[in-house]
SEKOLTI-105747 format. One line per 10 residues: their letters; for each residue x, y, z of N, C-alpha, C. Coordinates in steps of 0.1 Angstrom, whole numbers. Example, Ala and Ser with C-alpha at 12.3 -4.5 7.8 and 13.67 -1.06 7.14 Angstrom:
<pts>
as = 132,-57,78,123,-45,78,132,-33,78 ~ 128,-22,71,137,-11,71,129,0,79
</pts>
This chain:
<pts>
mgmpmnmmip = 1078,947,818,1078,961,823,1091,968,820 ~ 1090,980,814,1103,987,812,1108,993,825 ~ 1119,1000,824,1125,1007,835,1127,1021,832 ~ 1116,1029,833,1117,1044,830,1126,1051,839 ~ 1130,1063,835,1140,1071,843,1134,1074,857 ~ 1121,1076,858,1114,1080,870,1110,1068,878 ~ 1116,1056,876,1113,1044,884,1117,1046,898 ~ 1107,1045,907,1110,1047,922,1109,1033,929 ~ 1112,1022,922,1111,1009,928,1125,1003,928 ~ 1129,998,940,1142,991,941,1142,978,933
sfsgdlltks = 1153,973,929,1154,961,920,1147,949,925 ~ 1148,946,938,1142,934,944,1126,935,941 ~ 1120,946,945,1106,947,943,1102,948,929 ~ 1111,954,921,1108,955,906,1108,941,900 ~ 1117,933,904,1117,919,898,1104,912,902 ~ 1100,913,914,1087,906,919,1076,912,911 ~ 1075,925,909,1064,931,901,1064,926,887 ~ 1076,925,881,1076,920,867,1070,906,866 ~ 1073,897,876,1068,884,876,1053,882,880 ~ 1048,893,886,1035,892,893,1023,892,883
gitplvikgk = 1025,898,872,1014,899,863,1005,911,865 ~ 1009,920,875,1002,932,877,1010,944,872 ~ 1004,955,870,1011,967,865,1015,977,876 ~ 1026,985,874,1029,995,884,1019,1006,884 ~ 1020,1014,894,1012,1026,896,1020,1038,892 ~ 1015,1045,882,1022,1057,877,1014,1070,882 ~ 1020,1078,890,1014,1090,895,1022,1102,892 ~ 1017,1111,884,1024,1123,880,1038,1120,875 ~ 1039,1109,867,1051,1106,860,1060,1097,868 ~ 1057,1094,881,1065,1086,889,1060,1072,890
tilpivqggm = 1068,1062,888,1064,1048,888,1068,1041,901 ~ 1057,1036,908,1059,1029,921,1051,1016,920 ~ 1053,1008,931,1045,996,932,1030,1000,933 ~ 1021,992,928,1007,995,929,1001,993,944 ~ 1010,996,953,1006,993,967,1008,1006,976 ~ 997,1010,982,997,1022,990,994,1019,1004 ~ 1002,1024,1013,999,1022,1028,990,1033,1032 ~ 979,1030,1038,969,1040,1042,974,1048,1054 ~ 970,1060,1056,973,1068,1068,965,1063,1080 ~ 971,1061,1091,964,1056,1103,969,1064,1115
gvgvsahrla = 959,1071,1122,963,1079,1134,955,1073,1146 ~ 959,1077,1158,969,1087,1161,983,1079,1161 ~ 992,1083,1153,1006,1079,1154,1009,1065,1149 ~ 999,1058,1144,1002,1044,1140,1010,1044,1127 ~ 1008,1053,1118,1017,1053,1106,1024,1067,1106 ~ 1037,1066,1111,1046,1077,1111,1058,1074,1103 ~ 1070,1079,1106,1081,1078,1097,1086,1064,1096 ~ 1086,1055,1106,1091,1042,1105,1083,1034,1095 ~ 1070,1034,1096,1062,1026,1087,1062,1032,1073 ~ 1060,1045,1072,1059,1051,1059,1073,1050,1051
gavaknggmg = 1084,1052,1059,1097,1051,1053,1100,1037,1048 ~ 1096,1027,1056,1098,1013,1052,1090,1009,1039 ~ 1078,1014,1038,1069,1011,1027,1076,1018,1014 ~ 1079,1030,1015,1085,1037,1004,1099,1031,1000 ~ 1107,1027,1010,1120,1021,1007,1118,1008,998 ~ 1107,1002,999,1104,990,992,1096,993,979 ~ 1094,1006,976,1089,1009,963,1074,1013,963 ~ 1067,1013,975,1053,1017,975,1052,1031,979 ~ 1039,1035,982,1037,1048,988,1034,1047,1003 ~ 1043,1052,1011,1042,1052,1025,1035,1065,1030
tissidlrrl = 1025,1064,1039,1017,1075,1043,1018,1078,1058 ~ 1022,1090,1061,1022,1095,1075,1009,1101,1079 ~ 1003,1097,1090,991,1103,1095,994,1115,1102 ~ 989,1127,1099,993,1140,1104,988,1143,1118 ~ 978,1136,1123,971,1141,1135,979,1137,1148 ~ 981,1147,1156,986,1146,1170,999,1138,1170 ~ 1009,1141,1162,1021,1133,1161,1031,1136,1173 ~ 1028,1147,1180,1036,1150,1192,1037,1138,1201 ~ 1027,1129,1201,1027,1117,1210,1039,1108,1207 ~ 1045,1109,1196,1056,1101,1193,1070,1107,1197
hpdlmqetqh = 1069,1119,1202,1081,1127,1206,1080,1131,1220 ~ 1088,1124,1229,1087,1127,1243,1090,1142,1247 ~ 1099,1148,1240,1102,1162,1243,1090,1171,1240 ~ 1083,1168,1230,1071,1176,1226,1059,1173,1235 ~ 1058,1161,1239,1048,1157,1249,1050,1164,1263 ~ 1063,1165,1267,1066,1171,1279,1063,1186,1279 ~ 1066,1192,1267,1063,1207,1265,1048,1209,1266 ~ 1039,1200,1262,1025,1202,1261,1017,1195,1272 ~ 1023,1189,1281,1016,1183,1292,1013,1193,1303 ~ 1002,1191,1311,998,1199,1322,996,1214,1318
lspcsdsrev = 992,1216,1306,988,1230,1302,975,1234,1308 ~ 974,1246,1312,961,1251,1317,952,1255,1305 ~ 939,1254,1307,930,1258,1295,930,1273,1293 ~ 942,1279,1291,942,1293,1288,943,1296,1273 ~ 943,1308,1270,942,1312,1256,953,1306,1246 ~ 965,1305,1251,976,1301,1242,979,1286,1243 ~ 972,1278,1251,975,1264,1252,973,1257,1239 ~ 962,1260,1233,959,1253,1220,970,1257,1210 ~ 975,1269,1210,986,1273,1201,999,1265,1204 ~ 1002,1263,1217,1014,1256,1221,1013,1241,1215
inkaniealr = 1001,1235,1217,1000,1221,1212,1000,1221,1197 ~ 994,1230,1190,994,1230,1176,1008,1232,1170 ~ 1016,1240,1177,1030,1243,1173,1038,1230,1175 ~ 1036,1223,1186,1043,1210,1188,1039,1200,1178 ~ 1027,1199,1174,1023,1189,1164,1028,1193,1150 ~ 1030,1205,1147,1036,1209,1134,1050,1205,1134 ~ 1057,1208,1145,1071,1204,1146,1073,1189,1145 ~ 1064,1181,1151,1064,1166,1150,1062,1162,1136 ~ 1053,1168,1129,1050,1164,1115,1063,1167,1107 ~ 1069,1179,1109,1081,1182,1102,1092,1171,1104
reitqakvds = 1094,1167,1116,1104,1157,1119,1100,1144,1112 ~ 1088,1140,1113,1084,1127,1107,1086,1127,1092 ~ 1082,1137,1085,1084,1138,1071,1099,1137,1067 ~ 1107,1145,1074,1121,1145,1072,1128,1132,1074 ~ 1124,1125,1085,1130,1112,1087,1125,1101,1078 ~ 1112,1102,1074,1107,1092,1065,1114,1093,1051 ~ 1117,1106,1047,1124,1107,1034,1138,1101,1035 ~ 1144,1103,1046,1157,1096,1048,1156,1081,1048 ~ 1146,1076,1055,1145,1062,1056,1141,1055,1042 ~ 1134,1063,1034,1130,1057,1021,1142,1055,1011
egfgliavnv = 1153,1061,1014,1165,1060,1005,1162,1064,991 ~ 1153,1073,989,1150,1078,975,1141,1069,967 ~ 1135,1059,973,1126,1050,966,1111,1054,970 ~ 1102,1049,962,1088,1051,966,1084,1066,967 ~ 1073,1068,974,1068,1081,977,1064,1082,991 ~ 1066,1094,997,1062,1097,1011,1050,1106,1010 ~ 1038,1102,1015,1026,1109,1015,1023,1113,1029 ~ 1015,1124,1031,1009,1127,1044,994,1127,1043 ~ 987,1120,1052,973,1120,1052,968,1130,1062 ~ 959,1139,1057,953,1149,1065,938,1148,1064
mkavneyaay = 931,1147,1076,917,1146,1076,911,1160,1074 ~ 902,1161,1064,895,1174,1062,888,1179,1074 ~ 884,1170,1083,876,1173,1095,884,1179,1106 ~ 897,1179,1105,905,1185,1117,907,1200,1115 ~ 908,1206,1127,909,1221,1127,921,1226,1120 ~ 932,1219,1121,945,1223,1116,948,1217,1102 ~ 937,1214,1095,938,1208,1082,947,1216,1073 ~ 944,1229,1071,952,1238,1062,967,1239,1067 ~ 969,1240,1080,983,1241,1085,991,1228,1083 ~ 984,1217,1084,991,1204,1082,994,1202,1067
vrcslengad = 985,1206,1058,988,1206,1044,1000,1214,1040 ~ 1000,1227,1045,1011,1236,1042,1024,1231,1048 ~ 1024,1226,1060,1036,1221,1066,1042,1209,1058 ~ 1033,1200,1054,1037,1188,1046,1043,1192,1033 ~ 1037,1202,1026,1043,1206,1013,1056,1213,1015 ~ 1057,1222,1025,1069,1229,1027,1081,1220,1032 ~ 1078,1209,1037,1088,1200,1042,1091,1188,1033 ~ 1086,1189,1021,1090,1179,1011,1082,1166,1010 ~ 1070,1166,1015,1062,1154,1013,1059,1153,998 ~ 1059,1141,993,1056,1139,979,1042,1141,975
aivvgaglpl = 1033,1137,985,1019,1136,982,1011,1141,994 ~ 999,1146,992,989,1149,1002,977,1141,999 ~ 973,1133,1009,961,1125,1008,950,1130,1018 ~ 938,1133,1013,928,1139,1022,915,1131,1021 ~ 911,1127,1033,898,1121,1035,890,1128,1045 ~ 879,1122,1050,870,1127,1060,864,1141,1056 ~ 860,1142,1044,854,1154,1039,859,1157,1025 ~ 852,1166,1018,856,1169,1004,866,1180,1004 ~ 878,1177,1000,889,1188,1000,888,1197,988 ~ 877,1204,986,876,1213,974,886,1224,974
dlpdlaadfp = 892,1227,985,902,1238,986,916,1233,984 ~ 919,1220,983,932,1215,983,941,1221,971 ~ 935,1223,959,943,1230,949,948,1244,953 ~ 940,1251,960,943,1264,965,955,1264,975 ~ 954,1254,984,964,1253,994,978,1249,988 ~ 977,1241,977,989,1236,971,993,1244,958 ~ 987,1256,957,990,1264,945,1004,1267,942 ~ 1012,1268,953,1026,1271,951,1035,1259,950 ~ 1028,1247,949,1035,1234,948,1030,1226,937 ~ 1032,1230,924,1026,1224,913,1031,1209,911
dailipilse = 1042,1206,917,1047,1192,915,1042,1183,926 ~ 1035,1188,936,1030,1180,947,1018,1171,941 ~ 1018,1159,946,1008,1149,943,996,1151,952 ~ 984,1153,946,972,1156,954,962,1144,952 ~ 958,1138,963,950,1126,963,938,1127,973 ~ 926,1129,968,915,1128,977,910,1114,979 ~ 903,1111,990,897,1098,993,882,1100,992 ~ 876,1092,984,862,1092,982,856,1078,981 ~ 843,1077,982,837,1064,983,827,1061,972 ~ 822,1071,965,813,1069,954,814,1079,943
srgvqllvkk = 809,1076,931,811,1084,919,805,1098,921 ~ 795,1099,928,789,1113,930,799,1123,936 ~ 806,1118,946,816,1127,952,827,1130,943 ~ 831,1120,935,842,1121,925,838,1132,915 ~ 826,1131,910,822,1140,900,822,1155,905 ~ 816,1156,917,816,1170,923,830,1175,925 ~ 839,1167,930,852,1172,933,860,1175,920 ~ 860,1166,911,867,1168,898,863,1180,891 ~ 850,1183,890,845,1194,883,849,1207,890 ~ 849,1207,904,853,1219,911,868,1221,909
wmkkgrlpda = 876,1211,910,891,1212,908,894,1217,894 ~ 887,1212,884,889,1216,870,888,1231,868 ~ 878,1237,875,876,1251,875,888,1259,880 ~ 896,1252,889,908,1258,895,920,1254,887 ~ 919,1247,876,930,1244,867,938,1232,872 ~ 933,1223,880,941,1212,885,932,1200,887 ~ 938,1189,883,931,1176,884,937,1168,896 ~ 930,1160,903,936,1151,912,946,1142,905 ~ 958,1140,912,968,1131,906,965,1117,907 ~ 956,1113,916,950,1100,918,939,1102,928
ivienprlag = 930,1092,928,919,1092,937,918,1079,944 ~ 917,1079,958,915,1066,965,900,1064,966 ~ 896,1052,961,882,1048,962,881,1038,973 ~ 875,1043,984,874,1035,997,861,1029,999 ~ 860,1016,1001,848,1009,1003,845,1008,1018 ~ 834,1015,1022,831,1016,1036,828,1002,1043 ~ 823,993,1034,820,979,1040,833,972,1044 ~ 844,976,1039,856,968,1041,867,976,1048 ~ 868,989,1047,879,997,1053,877,999,1068 ~ 888,1002,1074,888,1005,1089,888,1019,1092
ghvgassvgd = 886,1022,1105,886,1036,1109,874,1044,1104 ~ 876,1057,1102,865,1065,1096,862,1061,1082 ~ 850,1059,1078,846,1055,1065,836,1065,1059 ~ 836,1065,1045,828,1075,1038,814,1072,1035 ~ 806,1068,1045,792,1066,1043,784,1076,1051 ~ 772,1079,1047,764,1089,1053,759,1086,1067 ~ 759,1073,1070,754,1068,1083,759,1054,1085 ~ 758,1049,1097,762,1035,1100,754,1025,1092 ~ 741,1028,1090,733,1019,1083,736,1019,1068 ~ 743,1029,1063,746,1030,1049,759,1023,1045
ihnpkfdfen = 766,1018,1055,780,1013,1053,779,1001,1043 ~ 769,993,1044,769,980,1036,761,982,1023 ~ 758,994,1019,751,997,1007,759,992,995 ~ 753,984,986,760,979,974,765,990,965 ~ 760,1002,966,765,1013,957,780,1016,960 ~ 785,1011,971,799,1014,974,808,1003,969 ~ 803,992,964,811,981,959,820,985,948 ~ 832,980,948,842,984,938,836,981,924 ~ 829,970,923,823,966,910,814,976,904 ~ 808,985,913,799,995,908,807,1009,907
vipevltffk = 814,1012,917,820,1026,918,831,1028,907 ~ 840,1018,906,852,1020,897,847,1022,882 ~ 838,1013,877,834,1015,863,826,1029,862 ~ 818,1032,872,811,1045,871,820,1057,870 ~ 831,1057,878,840,1068,878,848,1068,865 ~ 852,1057,860,859,1056,847,850,1061,836 ~ 837,1058,836,828,1063,826,827,1078,827 ~ 826,1083,839,826,1098,841,838,1104,835 ~ 850,1099,838,862,1104,833,862,1105,818 ~ 857,1094,812,857,1094,797,847,1104,792
sigiegqipl = 836,1106,799,826,1116,794,830,1130,794 ~ 840,1133,803,845,1147,803,859,1149,797 ~ 863,1138,790,876,1139,782,889,1138,790 ~ 888,1131,802,901,1130,810,904,1115,812 ~ 899,1107,803,902,1092,804,917,1090,805 ~ 921,1081,815,935,1077,816,943,1087,824 ~ 938,1098,828,946,1109,834,946,1108,850 ~ 936,1101,856,936,1100,870,935,1086,875 ~ 946,1080,880,946,1066,884,937,1065,897 ~ 930,1054,898,922,1050,909,929,1040,918
iaaggvsslq = 928,1042,931,935,1034,941,924,1028,950 ~ 921,1015,949,910,1008,956,915,1005,970 ~ 907,1009,980,910,1007,994,899,1000,1001 ~ 903,989,1008,894,981,1016,894,967,1012 ~ 897,958,1022,896,943,1019,907,937,1011 ~ 918,944,1008,928,938,1000,938,930,1008 ~ 941,918,1005,950,910,1012,958,900,1004 ~ 957,901,991,965,891,983,967,897,969 ~ 976,890,962,979,893,948,967,891,939 ~ 959,881,943,946,879,935,937,891,936
dikrlqalga = 936,897,948,928,909,950,933,920,942 ~ 946,922,941,952,933,933,949,930,918 ~ 950,918,913,947,915,900,932,917,896 ~ 924,913,906,909,915,904,906,930,903 ~ 912,938,911,909,952,911,915,960,899 ~ 927,955,895,932,961,883,924,957,871 ~ 919,945,871,910,941,860,897,950,859 ~ 893,955,871,881,963,871,884,977,866 ~ 897,981,866,901,994,862,909,1002,872 ~ 911,997,884,919,1004,894,934,1003,890
sgvqlgtafa = 942,1013,893,956,1012,890,964,1007,902 ~ 959,1009,914,966,1004,926,956,1001,937 ~ 962,997,948,954,993,960,960,1000,972 ~ 951,1002,982,956,1008,995,952,998,1006 ~ 962,995,1015,960,987,1026,963,995,1039 ~ 955,993,1050,958,999,1062,962,989,1073 ~ 952,981,1077,954,972,1089,966,963,1086 ~ 968,958,1074,979,948,1071,992,955,1074 ~ 993,968,1072,1006,975,1075,1006,979,1089 ~ 995,981,1096,995,985,1110,1000,974,1119
vtcesdadea = 1000,962,1114,1005,951,1122,1019,946,1118 ~ 1026,954,1110,1039,950,1106,1049,954,1117 ~ 1061,949,1116,1072,952,1126,1075,967,1127 ~ 1074,973,1115,1078,987,1114,1066,997,1118 ~ 1054,992,1120,1043,1001,1124,1048,1009,1137 ~ 1044,1021,1137,1048,1030,1148,1041,1028,1161 ~ 1031,1019,1161,1023,1017,1173,1030,1007,1182 ~ 1025,1006,1194,1030,996,1204,1027,982,1200 ~ 1035,972,1204,1033,958,1200,1019,953,1205 ~ 1014,958,1216,1001,953,1221,990,958,1211
fkhvlanakq = 992,970,1206,982,975,1196,982,965,1184 ~ 993,961,1179,994,953,1167,987,939,1170 ~ 989,934,1182,983,921,1185,968,922,1187 ~ 962,933,1191,948,935,1192,942,934,1178 ~ 948,941,1168,943,941,1154,945,927,1148 ~ 957,921,1150,961,909,1143,952,897,1148 ~ 948,897,1161,941,886,1166,926,888,1165 ~ 921,899,1161,907,902,1160,900,894,1149 ~ 889,888,1151,881,881,1141,870,890,1136 ~ 863,886,1126,852,894,1120,841,897,1131
kdlveflsva = 839,887,1139,828,888,1150,832,899,1160 ~ 845,902,1161,850,912,1171,849,926,1166 ~ 845,928,1154,845,942,1148,831,948,1149 ~ 830,961,1152,818,968,1153,818,981,1145 ~ 806,985,1141,805,998,1134,797,1007,1143 ~ 801,1020,1143,795,1029,1152,797,1043,1146 ~ 791,1053,1152,793,1067,1148,803,1074,1156 ~ 813,1079,1150,824,1086,1157,820,1100,1162 ~ 828,1105,1170,826,1119,1175,828,1129,1164 ~ 834,1125,1153,836,1134,1141,823,1134,1132
glparavktp = 813,1126,1136,801,1125,1128,802,1116,1117 ~ 812,1107,1117,815,1098,1106,813,1084,1111 ~ 808,1075,1103,808,1061,1107,822,1055,1108 ~ 824,1046,1116,837,1040,1118,836,1025,1121 ~ 848,1018,1119,849,1004,1122,861,1002,1131 ~ 859,994,1142,870,991,1151,867,978,1158 ~ 878,974,1166,877,961,1174,869,965,1186 ~ 860,956,1190,852,958,1202,860,954,1215 ~ 869,963,1218,878,961,1230,870,966,1242 ~ 875,964,1255,867,968,1267,862,982,1267
wlgkylkves = 870,992,1263,865,1006,1263,853,1007,1253 ~ 855,1002,1241,844,1004,1231,831,997,1235 ~ 833,985,1241,821,977,1245,814,985,1256 ~ 821,991,1265,814,998,1276,808,1011,1270 ~ 815,1018,1261,809,1030,1256,796,1027,1248 ~ 796,1017,1240,784,1014,1232,772,1011,1240 ~ 774,1005,1252,763,1002,1261,757,1015,1266 ~ 764,1026,1268,759,1038,1273,758,1049,1263 ~ 761,1046,1251,761,1057,1240,748,1064,1240 ~ 737,1058,1240,724,1065,1239,721,1074,1251
ilqgtarkkp = 726,1069,1263,724,1077,1275,733,1090,1273 ~ 745,1088,1269,754,1100,1267,749,1110,1257 ~ 743,1104,1246,738,1113,1236,725,1120,1241 ~ 718,1114,1249,706,1120,1255,709,1131,1264 ~ 721,1131,1270,724,1142,1280,735,1151,1274 ~ 738,1150,1261,748,1158,1255,745,1173,1256 ~ 756,1180,1260,755,1195,1261,768,1201,1256 ~ 767,1213,1251,779,1220,1246,789,1222,1258 ~ 801,1219,1256,811,1220,1267,818,1234,1266 ~ 823,1239,1277,830,1252,1277,843,1251,1269
rctmifdclh = 849,1239,1268,862,1238,1261,864,1223,1258 ~ 874,1220,1249,878,1207,1245,884,1200,1256 ~ 881,1187,1258,887,1178,1268,902,1179,1268 ~ 908,1179,1256,923,1179,1254,928,1192,1251 ~ 920,1203,1253,924,1217,1251,926,1221,1236 ~ 931,1213,1228,935,1218,1215,925,1217,1203 ~ 913,1212,1206,902,1212,1196,907,1206,1183 ~ 910,1193,1184,915,1186,1172,906,1186,1160 ~ 893,1185,1163,883,1184,1153,876,1197,1151 ~ 873,1201,1138,865,1213,1135,851,1212,1141
dcglrdgnss = 845,1200,1140,832,1198,1146,833,1185,1154 ~ 830,1186,1167,832,1175,1176,819,1172,1184 ~ 814,1160,1183,801,1157,1189,802,1159,1204 ~ 813,1156,1211,814,1157,1225,815,1172,1229 ~ 824,1179,1223,826,1193,1227,814,1202,1223 ~ 808,1199,1212,797,1208,1207,784,1203,1212 ~ 783,1192,1219,770,1187,1224,761,1183,1214 ~ 766,1177,1203,758,1172,1192,753,1158,1196 ~ 740,1157,1199,734,1145,1205,733,1133,1195 ~ 735,1136,1182,734,1125,1172,747,1120,1168
wgqfcidkvl = 758,1125,1173,771,1121,1170,777,1113,1182 ~ 789,1108,1181,796,1101,1192,799,1110,1203 ~ 800,1104,1215,802,1112,1227,814,1107,1235 ~ 826,1109,1229,838,1105,1236,850,1113,1230 ~ 861,1114,1237,872,1122,1232,881,1113,1223 ~ 880,1115,1211,887,1105,1201,902,1106,1202 ~ 908,1118,1205,922,1119,1206,927,1111,1218 ~ 919,1111,1229,923,1104,1241,923,1089,1239 ~ 912,1084,1233,911,1069,1232,921,1064,1221 ~ 923,1072,1210,933,1067,1200,947,1068,1206
gsaltgnvqk = 949,1078,1214,963,1079,1220,965,1067,1229 ~ 955,1063,1237,956,1051,1245,959,1039,1237 ~ 952,1037,1225,955,1026,1217,969,1026,1212 ~ 974,1037,1208,988,1038,1203,998,1032,1212 ~ 996,1035,1225,1005,1029,1235,1002,1015,1240 ~ 992,1009,1233,988,995,1236,979,993,1248 ~ 972,1004,1253,963,1003,1264,950,996,1260 ~ 949,983,1261,938,976,1256,925,979,1264 ~ 926,983,1276,914,986,1284,908,1000,1281 ~ 916,1009,1277,911,1023,1275,912,1028,1260
glffrgagal = 918,1020,1251,920,1024,1238,909,1021,1228 ~ 909,1029,1217,900,1026,1205,909,1021,1194 ~ 906,1009,1190,915,1002,1180,907,1001,1166 ~ 910,1010,1158,904,1010,1144,910,998,1137 ~ 901,991,1129,906,980,1121,897,978,1109 ~ 902,974,1098,895,970,1086,889,956,1087 ~ 879,954,1079,872,940,1079,881,930,1071 ~ 879,918,1074,885,907,1066,898,902,1072 ~ 903,891,1067,915,884,1071,927,892,1067 ~ 938,890,1074,951,896,1071,960,887,1064
pfgnqirpvi = 969,892,1055,978,883,1047,985,872,1055 ~ 990,876,1067,997,867,1076,990,862,1088 ~ 976,863,1088,968,859,1099,971,868,1111 ~ 975,861,1122,978,869,1134,993,872,1137 ~ 1001,870,1126,1015,871,1128,1019,886,1125 ~ 1030,890,1132,1036,903,1130,1048,901,1122 ~ 1048,906,1109,1059,904,1100,1065,918,1095 ~ 1077,918,1090,1083,931,1084,1075,935,1072 ~ 1076,948,1069,1070,954,1057,1075,947,1044 ~ 1088,944,1043,1093,937,1031,1086,924,1029
elitqllsev = 1083,917,1039,1076,904,1038,1062,906,1033 ~ 1055,916,1038,1041,919,1034,1041,922,1019 ~ 1050,931,1015,1050,935,1001,1053,924,992 ~ 1063,916,997,1067,904,989,1055,894,987 ~ 1048,892,998,1036,884,998,1025,889,989 ~ 1023,902,989,1013,908,980,1017,907,965 ~ 1030,907,963,1034,906,949,1037,892,944 ~ 1038,882,953,1042,869,948,1034,857,954 ~ 1029,860,966,1022,849,974,1031,837,976 ~ 1044,839,978,1053,827,981,1055,828,996
epenygyaan = 1059,816,1002,1062,816,1016,1075,823,1020 ~ 1076,828,1032,1087,837,1036,1101,830,1033 ~ 1102,817,1036,1115,810,1035,1119,809,1020 ~ 1110,812,1011,1114,811,997,1116,825,991 ~ 1117,836,999,1118,849,994,1131,852,986 ~ 1141,845,991,1154,848,984,1162,859,990 ~ 1159,863,1002,1167,874,1009,1166,871,1024 ~ 1175,878,1031,1175,876,1045,1166,887,1051 ~ 1155,883,1057,1146,892,1063,1153,901,1074 ~ 1150,914,1073,1157,923,1083,1147,927,1094
</pts>
């Protein structure tokens, strides 16, 4: 592997990459490790995690949703608000400030290596505001899932150097989005192909029953997408990043052989030392077995995968009852209407019936009894151990034991 001028990989990671037999990920002329850390909210992937991943040469991703929870001063400003007309605006302003702080600190922590991305769910009310804030404050990339971001090129029109990355699950969505973006004169700079059968959190299937459909398998989707690219004359212009079930160098080699340029991992990074979540959160994910995971319909109307902790177990027992009595609420439980469409607030009886911000916020602080703990399927690289980001990346690039890494773990 050569060392181009736009190499964003530190020498230690670069040496491992050279020996690994896999190729780097080149996005918009910038060369990074083929390892992307997925965005995880609420607050699980903020500046500490994203900065550490980027510092080691990967793409670190900040989850944009409700980041005020990581800032005591902003939480104090937004607590005990009455459900009056400007309360939502106060909370949204605090979250924008928190996002600005997180991006700024992550860029400092990265020491100029890797890329700092911000993940924004298309399904959230402040989607456009989060995208604009991220671009204005120097995020290298915007990653959008939970809906088709057909308007992302418009929102980023004044930022031609920004890296735009949609998350999709099948070739049909890729074809629709790419054709729409081409009419706007912009191509995605990469596309995350997420397998709903393997990924954690909200996944891109039409229903819970559709999660395990073979049409989502990487062996089907990646070749289909590459064939589509070739058919419209953009072969080799949009790297694909495979997300879901990745835990080893062999997985990366297999996916690159299929035609992916990189991989995205979520849970494996969520349980690292630098993860922004509470230690108890990390242990819930790290100790969960396959039998502990459940799939259900979120309040956002999207299928999701999580650990069956006490709250989720109780909720699932009464889900049908809650759906049967669902009625439109006069206002959002948390006042700020995080979701554009919310099953609980809107009284949508076919969607989930819980406040997702409340239960994800509880998980962030390690409240095992009241939290919702999103997790991907499959084993983790270090089993139930909590290790530093540098060890996880080293393991993914070399599969050697920690004592043989050749550096002092920090």
